[in-house]
N, C-alpha and C positions, 0 to 999 in steps of 0.2 A: 418637571414639578419637583418640588421639594418637600417631602413630608419627615415632620419629625414625632417619632414615639417616644413617649417619657414612659416610665414604671410607674406602671398601677396594678389594682387587682381587676378581676375578670369576673360578672356576673350578668348573668340575662338568659333569656331566651332569644333565638334568630331562627331565622327561614331560611335554610342552607340554598345556594344558585343552582339555577338550571346546569345540568352536564353536558358540558359544551361536544364530550364525545358523542355521547347521545344525540344530541340535537344535530350535530354534522351529519350524520347517518341517517336519520330521519329527515333530513331537508334532500339528501340523494336521493332516499327509497322514493318520497314523495316525487319528486323528479321525473325516476323509473316509472311511476307509475301513471294508469288511464285515468284518470278523473281527478276530484277534487281532493286533497288531503286537508287533515286542521291539525295543526300542533301545536296542543297548549301548552302552558310555562314556558314559553319558547324564552331561548337563551342571545340575551342580547352582546353578548360580548363581541371582541373585532373579528375573532375567528369564527362565530356565527355568522355575523353580519355578510363576514365576505363568502360564506356556503353559499347565505340566499342571492347572495350576487351571480356567484357562479350560475346556479340554478336556472335564474332567470336569462344568462346569457346563453344557456343549453336550451332554452324553451317553454321553461313553465312562467306562469303568470305567478306572482304572487301578492297578496292586499294583505297588511297588516292591521289587527283593530288590537283595542286595548289590552284584552290577554289572549290572545291566539294569530298565528297566522294561517292562511288559506293558500294552499299551495295546488294551484290546478296545471296540468300535463297532460302530454300524447307521448311520452318519451323523451330520446333525447332528440333533438330538433335545434340546432344551434340557428339563435339571431344573429350571431358576431362570430370574426376569427380568429376574436382569442378571449380567453378567459382567463383575470387575474386571482388568485388563491390568497391575498395579501400576505400575510406571514404563518399560514397555518399549514403544519406539516401532515398533519392528518388531511386536511384539504387538498392537498398537491395529489398525494398519495393516491387518496381516494377518488378523487374524479378524474384523473388522467385517465386511468383505465375506461371508466363512464362515457367520458368524451370520446373516446377513442370508438365507441359503438355506432359514431354517425361517420359519416363515409367522405365530410368535406373535410380540408386541412385544418386544422388548429394553432393556435401558438398558446401556448400555456405559461404567464410569468407570475412573477410575485415579488417581494420586496424584503426588506430588512436580512434578518437570520438566514431565511429563504434562499435568498441567492446565494451560500454556501454551503447549502446542504446536497449533499451525495443524491444525484439522479439516474445513475449508471445502469441501474436494477431495471430501468423502462426500455433502456439502450439491447439489456439482454433478454429479455423477455419481450416487450412488445410486438416486435418483428417473426417472433415464436407462432403470434396470434393472429398475423397477417399485418399486422400495423407498420407503415413506415415511422420511425423515430427517430430523430434527431438531438444532441445538448450542445452548449459550450462548453466541450470535453469536460461532461459528467455532471455540469453545473446550467441553471435556466440559462438563458429561456428552454424551453421543452417544442420540439417540433412535432406533431403527430398528423398521421393521417387514414384513417380506418376504414371500412367499418371493420372491428375486431372479430376475431371467430376463435369460438372458444375450443380448445382442444385440450387432449390429456397431457399433462406439462406436470412438470417438477421445477420448483423455487427453492431457493435462499430465506430462510426464513429469520436468519439472526442478525440483520441491520434492523427491521423492523416493522411490527404485524402490521403497520398500516398499508407497505403494498397487498398483504394479501386481502387485506378489508376491501380495497380496490378492483381486485379481481374477481374477490366474490361475490360482489354488489354487482359486477358488469354480466359476470355469467349467470347472475340468477336473471334475467332480463332475456337472456341468447342461447344459454348452454341447455344441450340434449345429453345425456347419455359420455359424460365425461367428467374426468376425474382431476384435484388440482392436488398432487403429493406436495407436500412442505418437509424440508430438512429443517431439524436447530430451528424450530419456532421458538419464539419470546413473545413476553405478555400476552401468553393464553388467555386471561380472563377478558382482555380486550376482543379479541376473535368468539370467545362468545357473546359477550355484548353483538356485535355484528350479527349473529345468528339468529341469534334472539329478535331483533330486530326488525332482519331481512323477513323469517315468521311472523311476524305482527303484521308485516307489510303482503304475506300471503305466499311466499316462496320458502319454499322448504332444501334443507341441505345435510346429506347424510354424511353425519361426520365420526373418524373413527381415533380416539388418542390425538387429536389435535395435529393429526400426519397426513390425515387423506379426506380431504372434501369432495363428496360424489355428487352429482347433480344427475335425475333419472330424464322424466320426459318433460320438454319443453315448459316452463312455467312462467308467468307474467305477475308484476306487480300489481296488488290493490290500491286503488286509493283508498283512506282510513283515516279513524280519528286516533291520534297518538298524543300522551301530553309526556312529556321530557322529565324524569327524575330529577331528584336532587345531583348535587352533582359531588360526589365523595375525594375529590385532587382537591377542590376547594376548600370543602367543609375541613378538610383534615388539618389547616392552619388554625380554624376556629377550636377544633378538637383541642389540639394540643396548645393552644393560649388557654384554656379551661385549666387543660393537666396541670400547665408550670405557674398558674398565675390566680388560680380562682375555681371558678365553678361553671357551669352552663350547657343549659339544653340547645340543642341543632336539629332542627326537623327538619321533615320532606327529607330523611334520607330512608333509602330501600335497605333494612339491613338484609336482604335477599338479595341486593342487585348483584349483577354480572360485573359491575365495575373494578378492575380490582384493586384501586386505589382504597377502597373498603377494607384491604391489607393494616390501613392504619390504626383498627380495632386492636388487631393482634400484637402490634408494639409496643401501643399504650397501657396493653394488661401485662406486660412482661417488662414495663416499666415499671407496674405497679399503681397505676392508676385505677380510681375509684369507675369505672363503669356500668351503667345499665342501660341495655339496648332495648327500644320497644320494637315496635313493626316500622311505623315511621318515622321513629325519634330517636336520639341518643343522648342522654346523660355523662356528664363528664365532670368529676368533682379531683382535684389536686391531693395528692399523699405524696408520702415519701415517695421521692424517684429515684430508681436503682437504676445502674447500666443495663443495657440487653442489647440480641443478637436478634439478628433477622436477615433475612433473603430477600432483596428489592427487585431484583433481574426483571422480573414479572410487572414491578411497579416502578419503574423508574421515576417518575413525576415525583412519588412521595419520599427521594429524599431530601429537597430542602425542607420541607416539613421536621422529618425523623432527625434530622441534624438541629433543628431547633430545640425538640425536645430532649436530644440525647445530652445537649448544652445543659441541660437542666438536671443528669441523672448522673450522680455520685457513679463515679469511676469510667471506665473506658469503653464506648458501645462500639460494636462492631456492624458495619451495614455491607451485604453482599451487594455488588452488581454496577460496581463501577466503570466497565467497559459499557455502560449503556449510556452512558451521559455526554459521550464528546458531541452528537450531534444533536445536540438541544440547541434555543435558543443563545446560549452561551456554553460553554465545554464545564458543564453544572460542577464535577467535580473539581476544577481547579476554582474555579469562582468561589464555591462555599468555602473550600480550605483559604483565600485571599480574605474574603467579607468577614469571616467569622473570627479571623486570625486575628482583624482591626480591633473586634471587640471581647480579645483576650480565649479565645476557643482553639485551640490547637488541634489541625485536621490532620492526620497519617493518611496517605495514596498506598497502599502497597497492592501492586497487583489490581485484582478484580476487588479488593477490600477497603472501604474508608472506616477510618479508625477516631470517633470523635472523644477527646480527653474533658467529660462534663467535670460538673462538682468544685470548679475551681474559681468561679464567680463571671458572670458576664461583666464588660466595663461599657460606659458609653461612648460612642464612637463616632465618624459620618462614615458611612460605605453608601457603594454605589450598587445601582441590580444589573447594571451591564446589558441593559435591554432585557431583560429576563423577568416576566413576569412573579415565579415562584422565588428568586432567589428578592425581590422584593419583600413578598408577605413572608418570606423567612424570615429576614431580618426585622421585620417589623415585629412580631414574634417572641423573637429576644430578648428584643426591646423592653419587655413589659416586663421583665426579673432582671434589668441591667441596674448596675451602680448609677448608672444616671441615663440619658435620653441619648437617642440612636438617631442621627440625621442620615434620611436614605435619600440620595440623590437618584435622578431619574425615576421617580416614585409613581410615573403614570405608567410604565411598563405593565402595571396590573388588569391594565383594561383589554389586553390580549383574551383574558382568560374568566375574569372578575372583577368588571369594574365596580362593583359595588363593596369590594373588600374593605377601604378602609372607614364606609359607612357601617359595615356589620360589626366591625370591632370598635369603634366609636361605642352603639349599640350594647354592644355588653361591657360600658365601662373604661373604654382602651383612652388614655387623652391621646391625640392628635392633634396635632397642627399644620397644615395644608397651606406652602407658600409657590403661586405660581412663577415660571419662571421668569425676570427680568426681560 
Protein backbone atom coordinates (compact mmCIF):
# COMPACT_ATOMS: atom_id res chain seq x y z
CA UNK A 1 0.00 0.00 0.00
CA UNK A 2 1.20 3.50 -0.89
CA UNK A 3 0.19 6.47 1.26
CA UNK A 4 0.80 10.10 0.29
CA UNK A 5 0.84 12.63 3.12
CA UNK A 6 0.68 16.30 2.12
CA UNK A 7 1.74 19.26 4.27
CA UNK A 8 -1.07 20.50 6.49
CA UNK A 9 -2.24 21.88 9.82
CA UNK A 10 -3.16 19.57 12.69
CA UNK A 11 -6.15 20.42 14.85
CA UNK A 12 -8.69 18.40 16.83
CA UNK A 13 -9.24 15.65 19.37
CA UNK A 14 -8.46 11.95 19.05
CA UNK A 15 -8.50 8.91 21.34
CA UNK A 16 -5.23 7.00 21.69
CA UNK A 17 -5.23 3.44 20.41
CA UNK A 18 -4.98 0.65 23.05
CA UNK A 19 -1.49 -0.25 24.30
CA UNK A 20 -0.25 -3.39 22.60
CA UNK A 21 2.32 -3.82 25.39
CA UNK A 22 -0.43 -3.93 28.03
CA UNK A 23 -2.84 -5.92 25.85
CA UNK A 24 -0.36 -8.72 25.14
CA UNK A 25 0.61 -8.99 28.81
CA UNK A 26 -3.06 -9.10 29.82
CA UNK A 27 -3.75 -11.91 27.35
CA UNK A 28 -0.82 -13.89 28.79
CA UNK A 29 -1.99 -13.34 32.38
CA UNK A 30 -5.55 -14.38 31.43
CA UNK A 31 -4.13 -17.58 29.90
CA UNK A 32 -2.26 -18.31 33.15
CA UNK A 33 -5.35 -17.69 35.31
CA UNK A 34 -8.13 -20.11 36.20
CA UNK A 35 -11.58 -18.87 35.16
CA UNK A 36 -12.86 -16.15 32.84
CA UNK A 37 -11.04 -12.82 32.49
CA UNK A 38 -12.52 -9.85 30.66
CA UNK A 39 -10.21 -7.63 28.61
CA UNK A 40 -11.83 -4.26 27.87
CA UNK A 41 -10.71 -1.69 25.27
CA UNK A 42 -8.77 -4.48 23.54
CA UNK A 43 -6.10 -3.82 20.93
CA UNK A 44 -6.70 -5.26 17.46
CA UNK A 45 -3.25 -4.72 15.94
CA UNK A 46 -1.48 -7.67 14.32
CA UNK A 47 0.66 -8.23 17.43
CA UNK A 48 -2.42 -8.28 19.70
CA UNK A 49 -4.29 -10.68 17.42
CA UNK A 50 -1.21 -12.95 17.33
CA UNK A 51 -1.16 -12.98 21.17
CA UNK A 52 -4.84 -14.02 21.26
CA UNK A 53 -4.17 -16.85 18.81
CA UNK A 54 -1.17 -18.07 20.85
CA UNK A 55 -3.27 -18.05 24.05
CA UNK A 56 -5.96 -20.03 22.25
CA UNK A 57 -3.44 -22.60 21.02
CA UNK A 58 -2.05 -22.91 24.56
CA UNK A 59 -5.44 -23.78 26.03
CA UNK A 60 -7.58 -20.65 26.43
CA UNK A 61 -11.10 -20.26 25.04
CA UNK A 62 -11.67 -16.78 23.63
CA UNK A 63 -14.99 -15.07 22.97
CA UNK A 64 -15.04 -11.70 21.23
CA UNK A 65 -17.80 -9.16 21.75
CA UNK A 66 -18.15 -5.59 20.45
CA UNK A 67 -16.07 -3.96 23.17
CA UNK A 68 -14.23 -6.70 25.05
CA UNK A 69 -12.75 -10.20 24.94
CA UNK A 70 -13.66 -12.97 27.37
CA UNK A 71 -10.71 -15.30 27.95
CA UNK A 72 -11.53 -18.52 29.79
CA UNK A 73 -8.59 -20.66 30.85
CA UNK A 74 -7.41 -23.35 33.22
CA UNK A 75 -3.71 -22.60 32.88
CA UNK A 76 -1.34 -23.68 30.10
CA UNK A 77 -2.78 -26.83 28.50
CA UNK A 78 -1.73 -26.75 24.83
CA UNK A 79 -4.22 -27.79 22.13
CA UNK A 80 -1.46 -27.84 19.48
CA UNK A 81 2.25 -28.66 19.29
CA UNK A 82 3.05 -25.42 17.43
CA UNK A 83 2.40 -21.76 18.18
CA UNK A 84 2.92 -18.84 15.81
CA UNK A 85 3.85 -15.46 17.33
CA UNK A 86 3.46 -13.59 14.03
CA UNK A 87 5.97 -10.75 13.93
CA UNK A 88 5.77 -9.85 17.62
CA UNK A 89 9.09 -9.62 19.49
CA UNK A 90 7.29 -9.30 22.83
CA UNK A 91 4.98 -12.18 21.90
CA UNK A 92 7.74 -14.70 21.28
CA UNK A 93 9.89 -13.62 24.22
CA UNK A 94 6.95 -13.62 26.63
CA UNK A 95 5.06 -16.72 25.51
CA UNK A 96 8.09 -19.03 25.13
CA UNK A 97 8.72 -19.42 28.92
CA UNK A 98 4.94 -19.57 29.47
CA UNK A 99 4.54 -22.35 26.89
CA UNK A 100 7.46 -24.15 28.58
CA UNK A 101 5.30 -24.61 31.70
CA UNK A 102 3.66 -27.49 29.78
CA UNK A 103 5.28 -30.93 29.66
CA UNK A 104 4.65 -31.48 25.94
CA UNK A 105 7.06 -30.62 23.10
CA UNK A 106 6.14 -27.33 21.38
CA UNK A 107 7.55 -25.64 18.28
CA UNK A 108 7.44 -21.84 18.23
CA UNK A 109 7.52 -20.01 14.91
CA UNK A 110 6.97 -16.51 13.55
CA UNK A 111 7.36 -14.60 10.31
CA UNK A 112 8.84 -11.44 8.81
CA UNK A 113 11.53 -9.73 10.88
CA UNK A 114 10.99 -12.18 13.75
CA UNK A 115 12.80 -14.88 11.76
CA UNK A 116 16.00 -12.80 11.90
CA UNK A 117 15.87 -11.81 15.59
CA UNK A 118 18.31 -13.52 17.99
CA UNK A 119 16.82 -16.31 20.16
CA UNK A 120 20.00 -17.76 21.71
CA UNK A 121 18.91 -16.31 25.09
CA UNK A 122 16.46 -19.21 25.40
CA UNK A 123 19.11 -21.81 24.56
CA UNK A 124 21.29 -20.37 27.32
CA UNK A 125 18.60 -19.90 29.99
CA UNK A 126 15.80 -22.45 29.57
CA UNK A 127 18.01 -25.56 30.02
CA UNK A 128 18.95 -24.16 33.46
CA UNK A 129 15.23 -24.45 34.28
CA UNK A 130 15.00 -28.10 33.05
CA UNK A 131 13.54 -27.13 29.66
CA UNK A 132 14.96 -28.73 26.53
CA UNK A 133 15.50 -25.99 23.97
CA UNK A 134 16.97 -25.85 20.46
CA UNK A 135 16.99 -23.17 17.76
CA UNK A 136 18.17 -22.91 14.17
CA UNK A 137 21.62 -21.44 14.89
CA UNK A 138 20.15 -18.90 17.32
CA UNK A 139 17.11 -18.13 15.13
CA UNK A 140 13.60 -19.55 14.71
CA UNK A 141 12.07 -22.08 14.85
CA UNK A 142 12.36 -22.71 18.58
CA UNK A 143 11.76 -26.23 19.87
CA UNK A 144 11.04 -26.54 23.60
CA UNK A 145 9.94 -29.21 26.02
CA UNK A 146 9.18 -28.50 29.67
CA UNK A 147 7.88 -28.42 32.26
CA UNK A 148 9.81 -25.33 33.36
CA UNK A 149 11.08 -25.59 36.96
CA UNK A 150 11.60 -22.13 38.50
CA UNK A 151 15.02 -21.86 40.19
CA UNK A 152 17.36 -19.14 41.41
CA UNK A 153 18.88 -17.80 38.22
CA UNK A 154 21.00 -14.90 36.95
CA UNK A 155 20.31 -13.50 33.47
CA UNK A 156 21.66 -10.78 31.18
CA UNK A 157 19.08 -8.01 30.67
CA UNK A 158 21.05 -5.99 28.12
CA UNK A 159 19.49 -7.35 24.89
CA UNK A 160 15.83 -6.86 25.78
CA UNK A 161 13.62 -6.64 28.85
CA UNK A 162 11.06 -8.81 27.04
CA UNK A 163 12.91 -12.01 27.92
CA UNK A 164 12.63 -11.09 31.59
CA UNK A 165 8.92 -10.34 31.17
CA UNK A 166 8.40 -13.90 29.91
CA UNK A 167 10.33 -15.44 32.80
CA UNK A 168 8.56 -13.29 35.40
CA UNK A 169 5.12 -14.22 34.07
CA UNK A 170 5.96 -17.93 33.88
CA UNK A 171 7.52 -17.90 37.37
CA UNK A 172 4.37 -16.20 38.66
CA UNK A 173 2.41 -19.38 37.95
CA UNK A 174 4.89 -21.87 39.39
CA UNK A 175 7.67 -20.31 41.51
CA UNK A 176 8.23 -20.78 45.22
CA UNK A 177 11.03 -19.18 47.26
CA UNK A 178 13.22 -18.35 44.25
CA UNK A 179 14.85 -15.19 42.88
CA UNK A 180 15.68 -13.98 39.38
CA UNK A 181 18.78 -11.78 39.37
CA UNK A 182 19.28 -9.50 36.35
CA UNK A 183 22.44 -7.76 35.18
CA UNK A 184 22.41 -4.63 32.99
CA UNK A 185 18.62 -4.45 32.55
CA UNK A 186 17.36 -2.19 29.75
CA UNK A 187 13.85 -0.71 29.43
CA UNK A 188 13.06 -0.89 33.16
CA UNK A 189 9.68 0.85 32.74
CA UNK A 190 8.47 -2.12 30.67
CA UNK A 191 9.29 -4.42 33.60
CA UNK A 192 7.38 -2.04 35.88
CA UNK A 193 4.42 -2.51 33.51
CA UNK A 194 4.81 -6.31 33.69
CA UNK A 195 4.86 -6.27 37.51
CA UNK A 196 1.90 -3.88 37.61
CA UNK A 197 -0.12 -6.19 35.39
CA UNK A 198 0.87 -9.35 37.28
CA UNK A 199 -0.27 -7.67 40.52
CA UNK A 200 -3.60 -6.80 38.88
CA UNK A 201 -4.05 -10.53 38.20
CA UNK A 202 -3.08 -11.41 41.79
CA UNK A 203 0.63 -12.28 41.58
CA UNK A 204 3.06 -10.20 43.67
CA UNK A 205 6.80 -10.01 43.00
CA UNK A 206 9.29 -8.37 45.37
CA UNK A 207 11.56 -6.19 43.25
CA UNK A 208 14.76 -4.46 44.39
CA UNK A 209 16.45 -1.85 42.14
CA UNK A 210 15.31 -3.80 39.07
CA UNK A 211 18.17 -6.19 39.86
CA UNK A 212 16.46 -8.90 41.93
CA UNK A 213 12.92 -10.24 41.56
CA UNK A 214 11.89 -12.52 44.41
CA UNK A 215 8.96 -14.93 44.66
CA UNK A 216 7.86 -16.14 48.10
CA UNK A 217 5.18 -18.72 48.69
CA UNK A 218 3.57 -20.19 45.58
CA UNK A 219 0.90 -17.97 44.01
CA UNK A 220 -1.65 -18.28 41.25
CA UNK A 221 -3.11 -15.86 38.73
CA UNK A 222 -6.73 -14.85 39.37
CA UNK A 223 -9.17 -14.34 36.51
CA UNK A 224 -10.17 -10.68 36.57
CA UNK A 225 -11.50 -7.66 34.67
CA UNK A 226 -8.83 -5.52 32.98
CA UNK A 227 -9.11 -2.36 30.87
CA UNK A 228 -6.24 -1.78 28.43
CA UNK A 229 -4.93 1.77 28.72
CA UNK A 230 -4.04 3.99 25.78
CA UNK A 231 -0.75 3.36 24.02
CA UNK A 232 1.97 5.97 24.59
CA UNK A 233 4.10 4.41 21.81
CA UNK A 234 1.48 5.13 19.15
CA UNK A 235 0.22 8.35 20.73
CA UNK A 236 3.77 9.74 20.64
CA UNK A 237 3.37 10.22 16.86
CA UNK A 238 0.10 12.13 17.30
CA UNK A 239 1.61 14.31 20.04
CA UNK A 240 4.62 15.11 17.84
CA UNK A 241 2.29 15.82 14.90
CA UNK A 242 0.50 18.44 17.02
CA UNK A 243 3.79 19.85 18.32
CA UNK A 244 5.17 20.46 14.83
CA UNK A 245 2.02 21.27 12.85
CA UNK A 246 -0.72 22.74 15.03
CA UNK A 247 -2.49 21.60 18.16
CA UNK A 248 -4.42 18.54 19.38
CA UNK A 249 -5.87 16.78 22.36
CA UNK A 250 -5.05 13.06 22.70
CA UNK A 251 -7.41 11.31 25.09
CA UNK A 252 -7.26 8.02 27.03
CA UNK A 253 -3.60 8.50 27.96
CA UNK A 254 -2.73 7.71 31.56
CA UNK A 255 -0.08 10.23 32.65
CA UNK A 256 0.65 7.97 35.67
CA UNK A 257 1.26 4.98 33.39
CA UNK A 258 4.25 2.64 33.77
CA UNK A 259 4.72 2.65 29.97
CA UNK A 260 8.24 3.84 29.18
CA UNK A 261 7.18 5.78 26.08
CA UNK A 262 5.44 8.31 28.30
CA UNK A 263 8.94 9.90 28.14
CA UNK A 264 7.78 11.59 24.91
CA UNK A 265 6.37 14.30 27.21
CA UNK A 266 9.88 15.00 28.52
CA UNK A 267 11.20 15.41 24.97
CA UNK A 268 8.31 17.66 23.94
CA UNK A 269 8.87 19.82 27.01
CA UNK A 270 12.61 20.10 26.31
CA UNK A 271 11.84 21.07 22.70
CA UNK A 272 9.68 23.95 23.94
CA UNK A 273 6.19 22.66 23.12
CA UNK A 274 3.11 23.92 24.99
CA UNK A 275 1.86 20.92 27.01
CA UNK A 276 -1.21 20.67 29.21
CA UNK A 277 -1.46 17.17 30.68
CA UNK A 278 -4.64 16.04 32.43
CA UNK A 279 -5.11 12.72 34.23
CA UNK A 280 -6.21 10.84 31.11
CA UNK A 281 -5.63 13.37 28.36
CA UNK A 282 -2.80 15.48 26.92
CA UNK A 283 -3.14 18.82 25.08
CA UNK A 284 -0.25 19.79 22.82
CA UNK A 285 0.26 23.04 20.89
CA UNK A 286 2.98 24.11 18.49
CA UNK A 287 5.51 26.64 19.72
CA UNK A 288 8.99 27.73 18.62
CA UNK A 289 10.87 24.40 18.65
CA UNK A 290 14.50 24.13 19.74
CA UNK A 291 16.97 21.22 19.66
CA UNK A 292 17.07 18.99 22.74
CA UNK A 293 18.99 16.13 24.34
CA UNK A 294 17.37 12.95 25.64
CA UNK A 295 18.43 9.45 26.67
CA UNK A 296 16.11 6.94 24.96
CA UNK A 297 17.96 3.82 26.13
CA UNK A 298 14.95 2.71 28.18
CA UNK A 299 12.41 3.71 25.51
CA UNK A 300 13.99 2.78 22.14
CA UNK A 301 10.60 2.73 20.38
CA UNK A 302 10.54 6.53 20.77
CA UNK A 303 13.44 7.05 18.35
CA UNK A 304 11.21 7.41 15.23
CA UNK A 305 8.83 10.05 16.68
CA UNK A 306 11.79 11.79 18.35
CA UNK A 307 13.50 12.06 14.95
CA UNK A 308 10.31 13.50 13.41
CA UNK A 309 10.26 16.07 16.25
CA UNK A 310 13.98 16.83 16.01
CA UNK A 311 13.74 17.40 12.24
CA UNK A 312 11.46 20.36 13.05
CA UNK A 313 13.67 21.80 15.82
CA UNK A 314 16.25 24.52 15.25
CA UNK A 315 19.72 23.11 15.91
CA UNK A 316 21.18 19.65 16.45
CA UNK A 317 19.29 17.22 18.67
CA UNK A 318 21.16 14.44 20.47
CA UNK A 319 19.37 11.16 21.23
CA UNK A 320 21.22 8.51 23.25
CA UNK A 321 20.56 4.77 23.03
CA UNK A 322 21.24 3.87 19.37
CA UNK A 323 22.59 0.45 20.45
CA UNK A 324 19.01 -0.60 21.27
CA UNK A 325 17.86 -0.23 17.65
CA UNK A 326 19.63 -3.00 15.74
CA UNK A 327 17.18 -5.83 16.49
CA UNK A 328 13.90 -4.05 15.79
CA UNK A 329 11.64 -4.55 12.74
CA UNK A 330 14.46 -2.89 10.81
CA UNK A 331 17.88 -1.68 11.95
CA UNK A 332 16.15 1.53 12.98
CA UNK A 333 19.20 3.77 13.36
CA UNK A 334 20.29 3.17 9.77
CA UNK A 335 16.72 3.14 8.44
CA UNK A 336 15.93 6.53 10.00
CA UNK A 337 19.19 7.94 8.64
CA UNK A 338 18.37 6.65 5.16
CA UNK A 339 14.68 7.62 4.90
CA UNK A 340 14.95 11.03 6.60
CA UNK A 341 17.99 11.66 4.42
CA UNK A 342 15.65 11.40 1.41
CA UNK A 343 13.61 14.22 2.99
CA UNK A 344 16.72 16.39 3.38
CA UNK A 345 17.35 15.76 7.09
CA UNK A 346 20.88 14.80 8.01
CA UNK A 347 21.32 12.21 10.75
CA UNK A 348 24.74 11.23 12.13
CA UNK A 349 25.25 8.02 14.11
CA UNK A 350 28.18 8.32 16.53
CA UNK A 351 28.53 5.27 18.76
CA UNK A 352 25.47 5.22 21.03
CA UNK A 353 24.38 8.74 19.99
CA UNK A 354 22.17 9.91 17.16
CA UNK A 355 22.55 13.51 16.03
CA UNK A 356 19.60 14.97 14.10
CA UNK A 357 20.31 18.23 12.28
CA UNK A 358 16.98 20.06 12.32
CA UNK A 359 15.63 23.40 11.21
CA UNK A 360 16.96 22.99 7.66
CA UNK A 361 13.55 22.31 6.11
CA UNK A 362 11.95 18.97 5.25
CA UNK A 363 11.60 18.15 1.54
CA UNK A 364 8.87 16.21 -0.20
CA UNK A 365 10.16 12.76 -1.17
CA UNK A 366 9.38 9.11 -1.82
CA UNK A 367 10.32 6.99 1.20
CA UNK A 368 10.00 3.35 2.26
CA UNK A 369 8.88 1.89 5.59
CA UNK A 370 11.25 -1.12 5.39
CA UNK A 371 8.21 -3.03 6.72
CA UNK A 372 8.68 -1.16 10.00
CA UNK A 373 5.48 0.34 11.47
CA UNK A 374 7.27 3.09 13.38
CA UNK A 375 9.30 4.22 10.35
CA UNK A 376 6.07 4.59 8.32
CA UNK A 377 4.47 6.69 11.09
CA UNK A 378 7.58 8.87 11.57
CA UNK A 379 7.71 9.68 7.84
CA UNK A 380 3.99 10.53 7.85
CA UNK A 381 4.48 12.98 10.74
CA UNK A 382 7.53 14.55 9.07
CA UNK A 383 5.43 15.07 5.91
CA UNK A 384 3.09 17.46 7.75
CA UNK A 385 5.69 20.24 7.63
CA UNK A 386 7.49 19.23 4.43
CA UNK A 387 7.82 21.51 1.39
CA UNK A 388 5.81 19.00 -0.66
CA UNK A 389 4.00 15.63 -0.39
CA UNK A 390 5.79 12.59 1.05
CA UNK A 391 4.94 9.24 -0.55
CA UNK A 392 5.35 6.26 1.81
CA UNK A 393 5.84 2.83 0.21
CA UNK A 394 4.83 -0.29 2.16
CA UNK A 395 2.74 2.03 4.34
CA UNK A 396 0.55 -0.86 5.61
CA UNK A 397 3.38 -1.73 8.04
CA UNK A 398 1.43 0.34 10.62
CA UNK A 399 -0.99 -2.62 11.01
CA UNK A 400 1.56 -4.30 13.27
CA UNK A 401 0.84 -1.92 16.14
CA UNK A 402 -1.55 0.86 15.08
CA UNK A 403 -3.93 -0.04 12.23
CA UNK A 404 -5.98 3.14 12.84
CA UNK A 405 -2.98 5.49 12.52
CA UNK A 406 -3.77 7.08 9.13
CA UNK A 407 -7.46 7.43 10.11
CA UNK A 408 -6.46 9.19 13.34
CA UNK A 409 -4.06 11.51 11.52
CA UNK A 410 -6.84 12.33 9.05
CA UNK A 411 -9.23 12.99 11.92
CA UNK A 412 -6.78 15.67 13.10
CA UNK A 413 -6.75 17.31 9.67
CA UNK A 414 -3.94 15.39 8.01
CA UNK A 415 -4.18 15.31 4.18
CA UNK A 416 -3.77 11.66 3.33
CA UNK A 417 -4.29 9.74 0.07
CA UNK A 418 -4.21 5.94 0.16
CA UNK A 419 -3.45 3.85 -2.90
CA UNK A 420 -3.60 0.04 -2.83
CA UNK A 421 -0.79 -1.84 -4.54
CA UNK A 422 -1.82 -2.97 -8.00
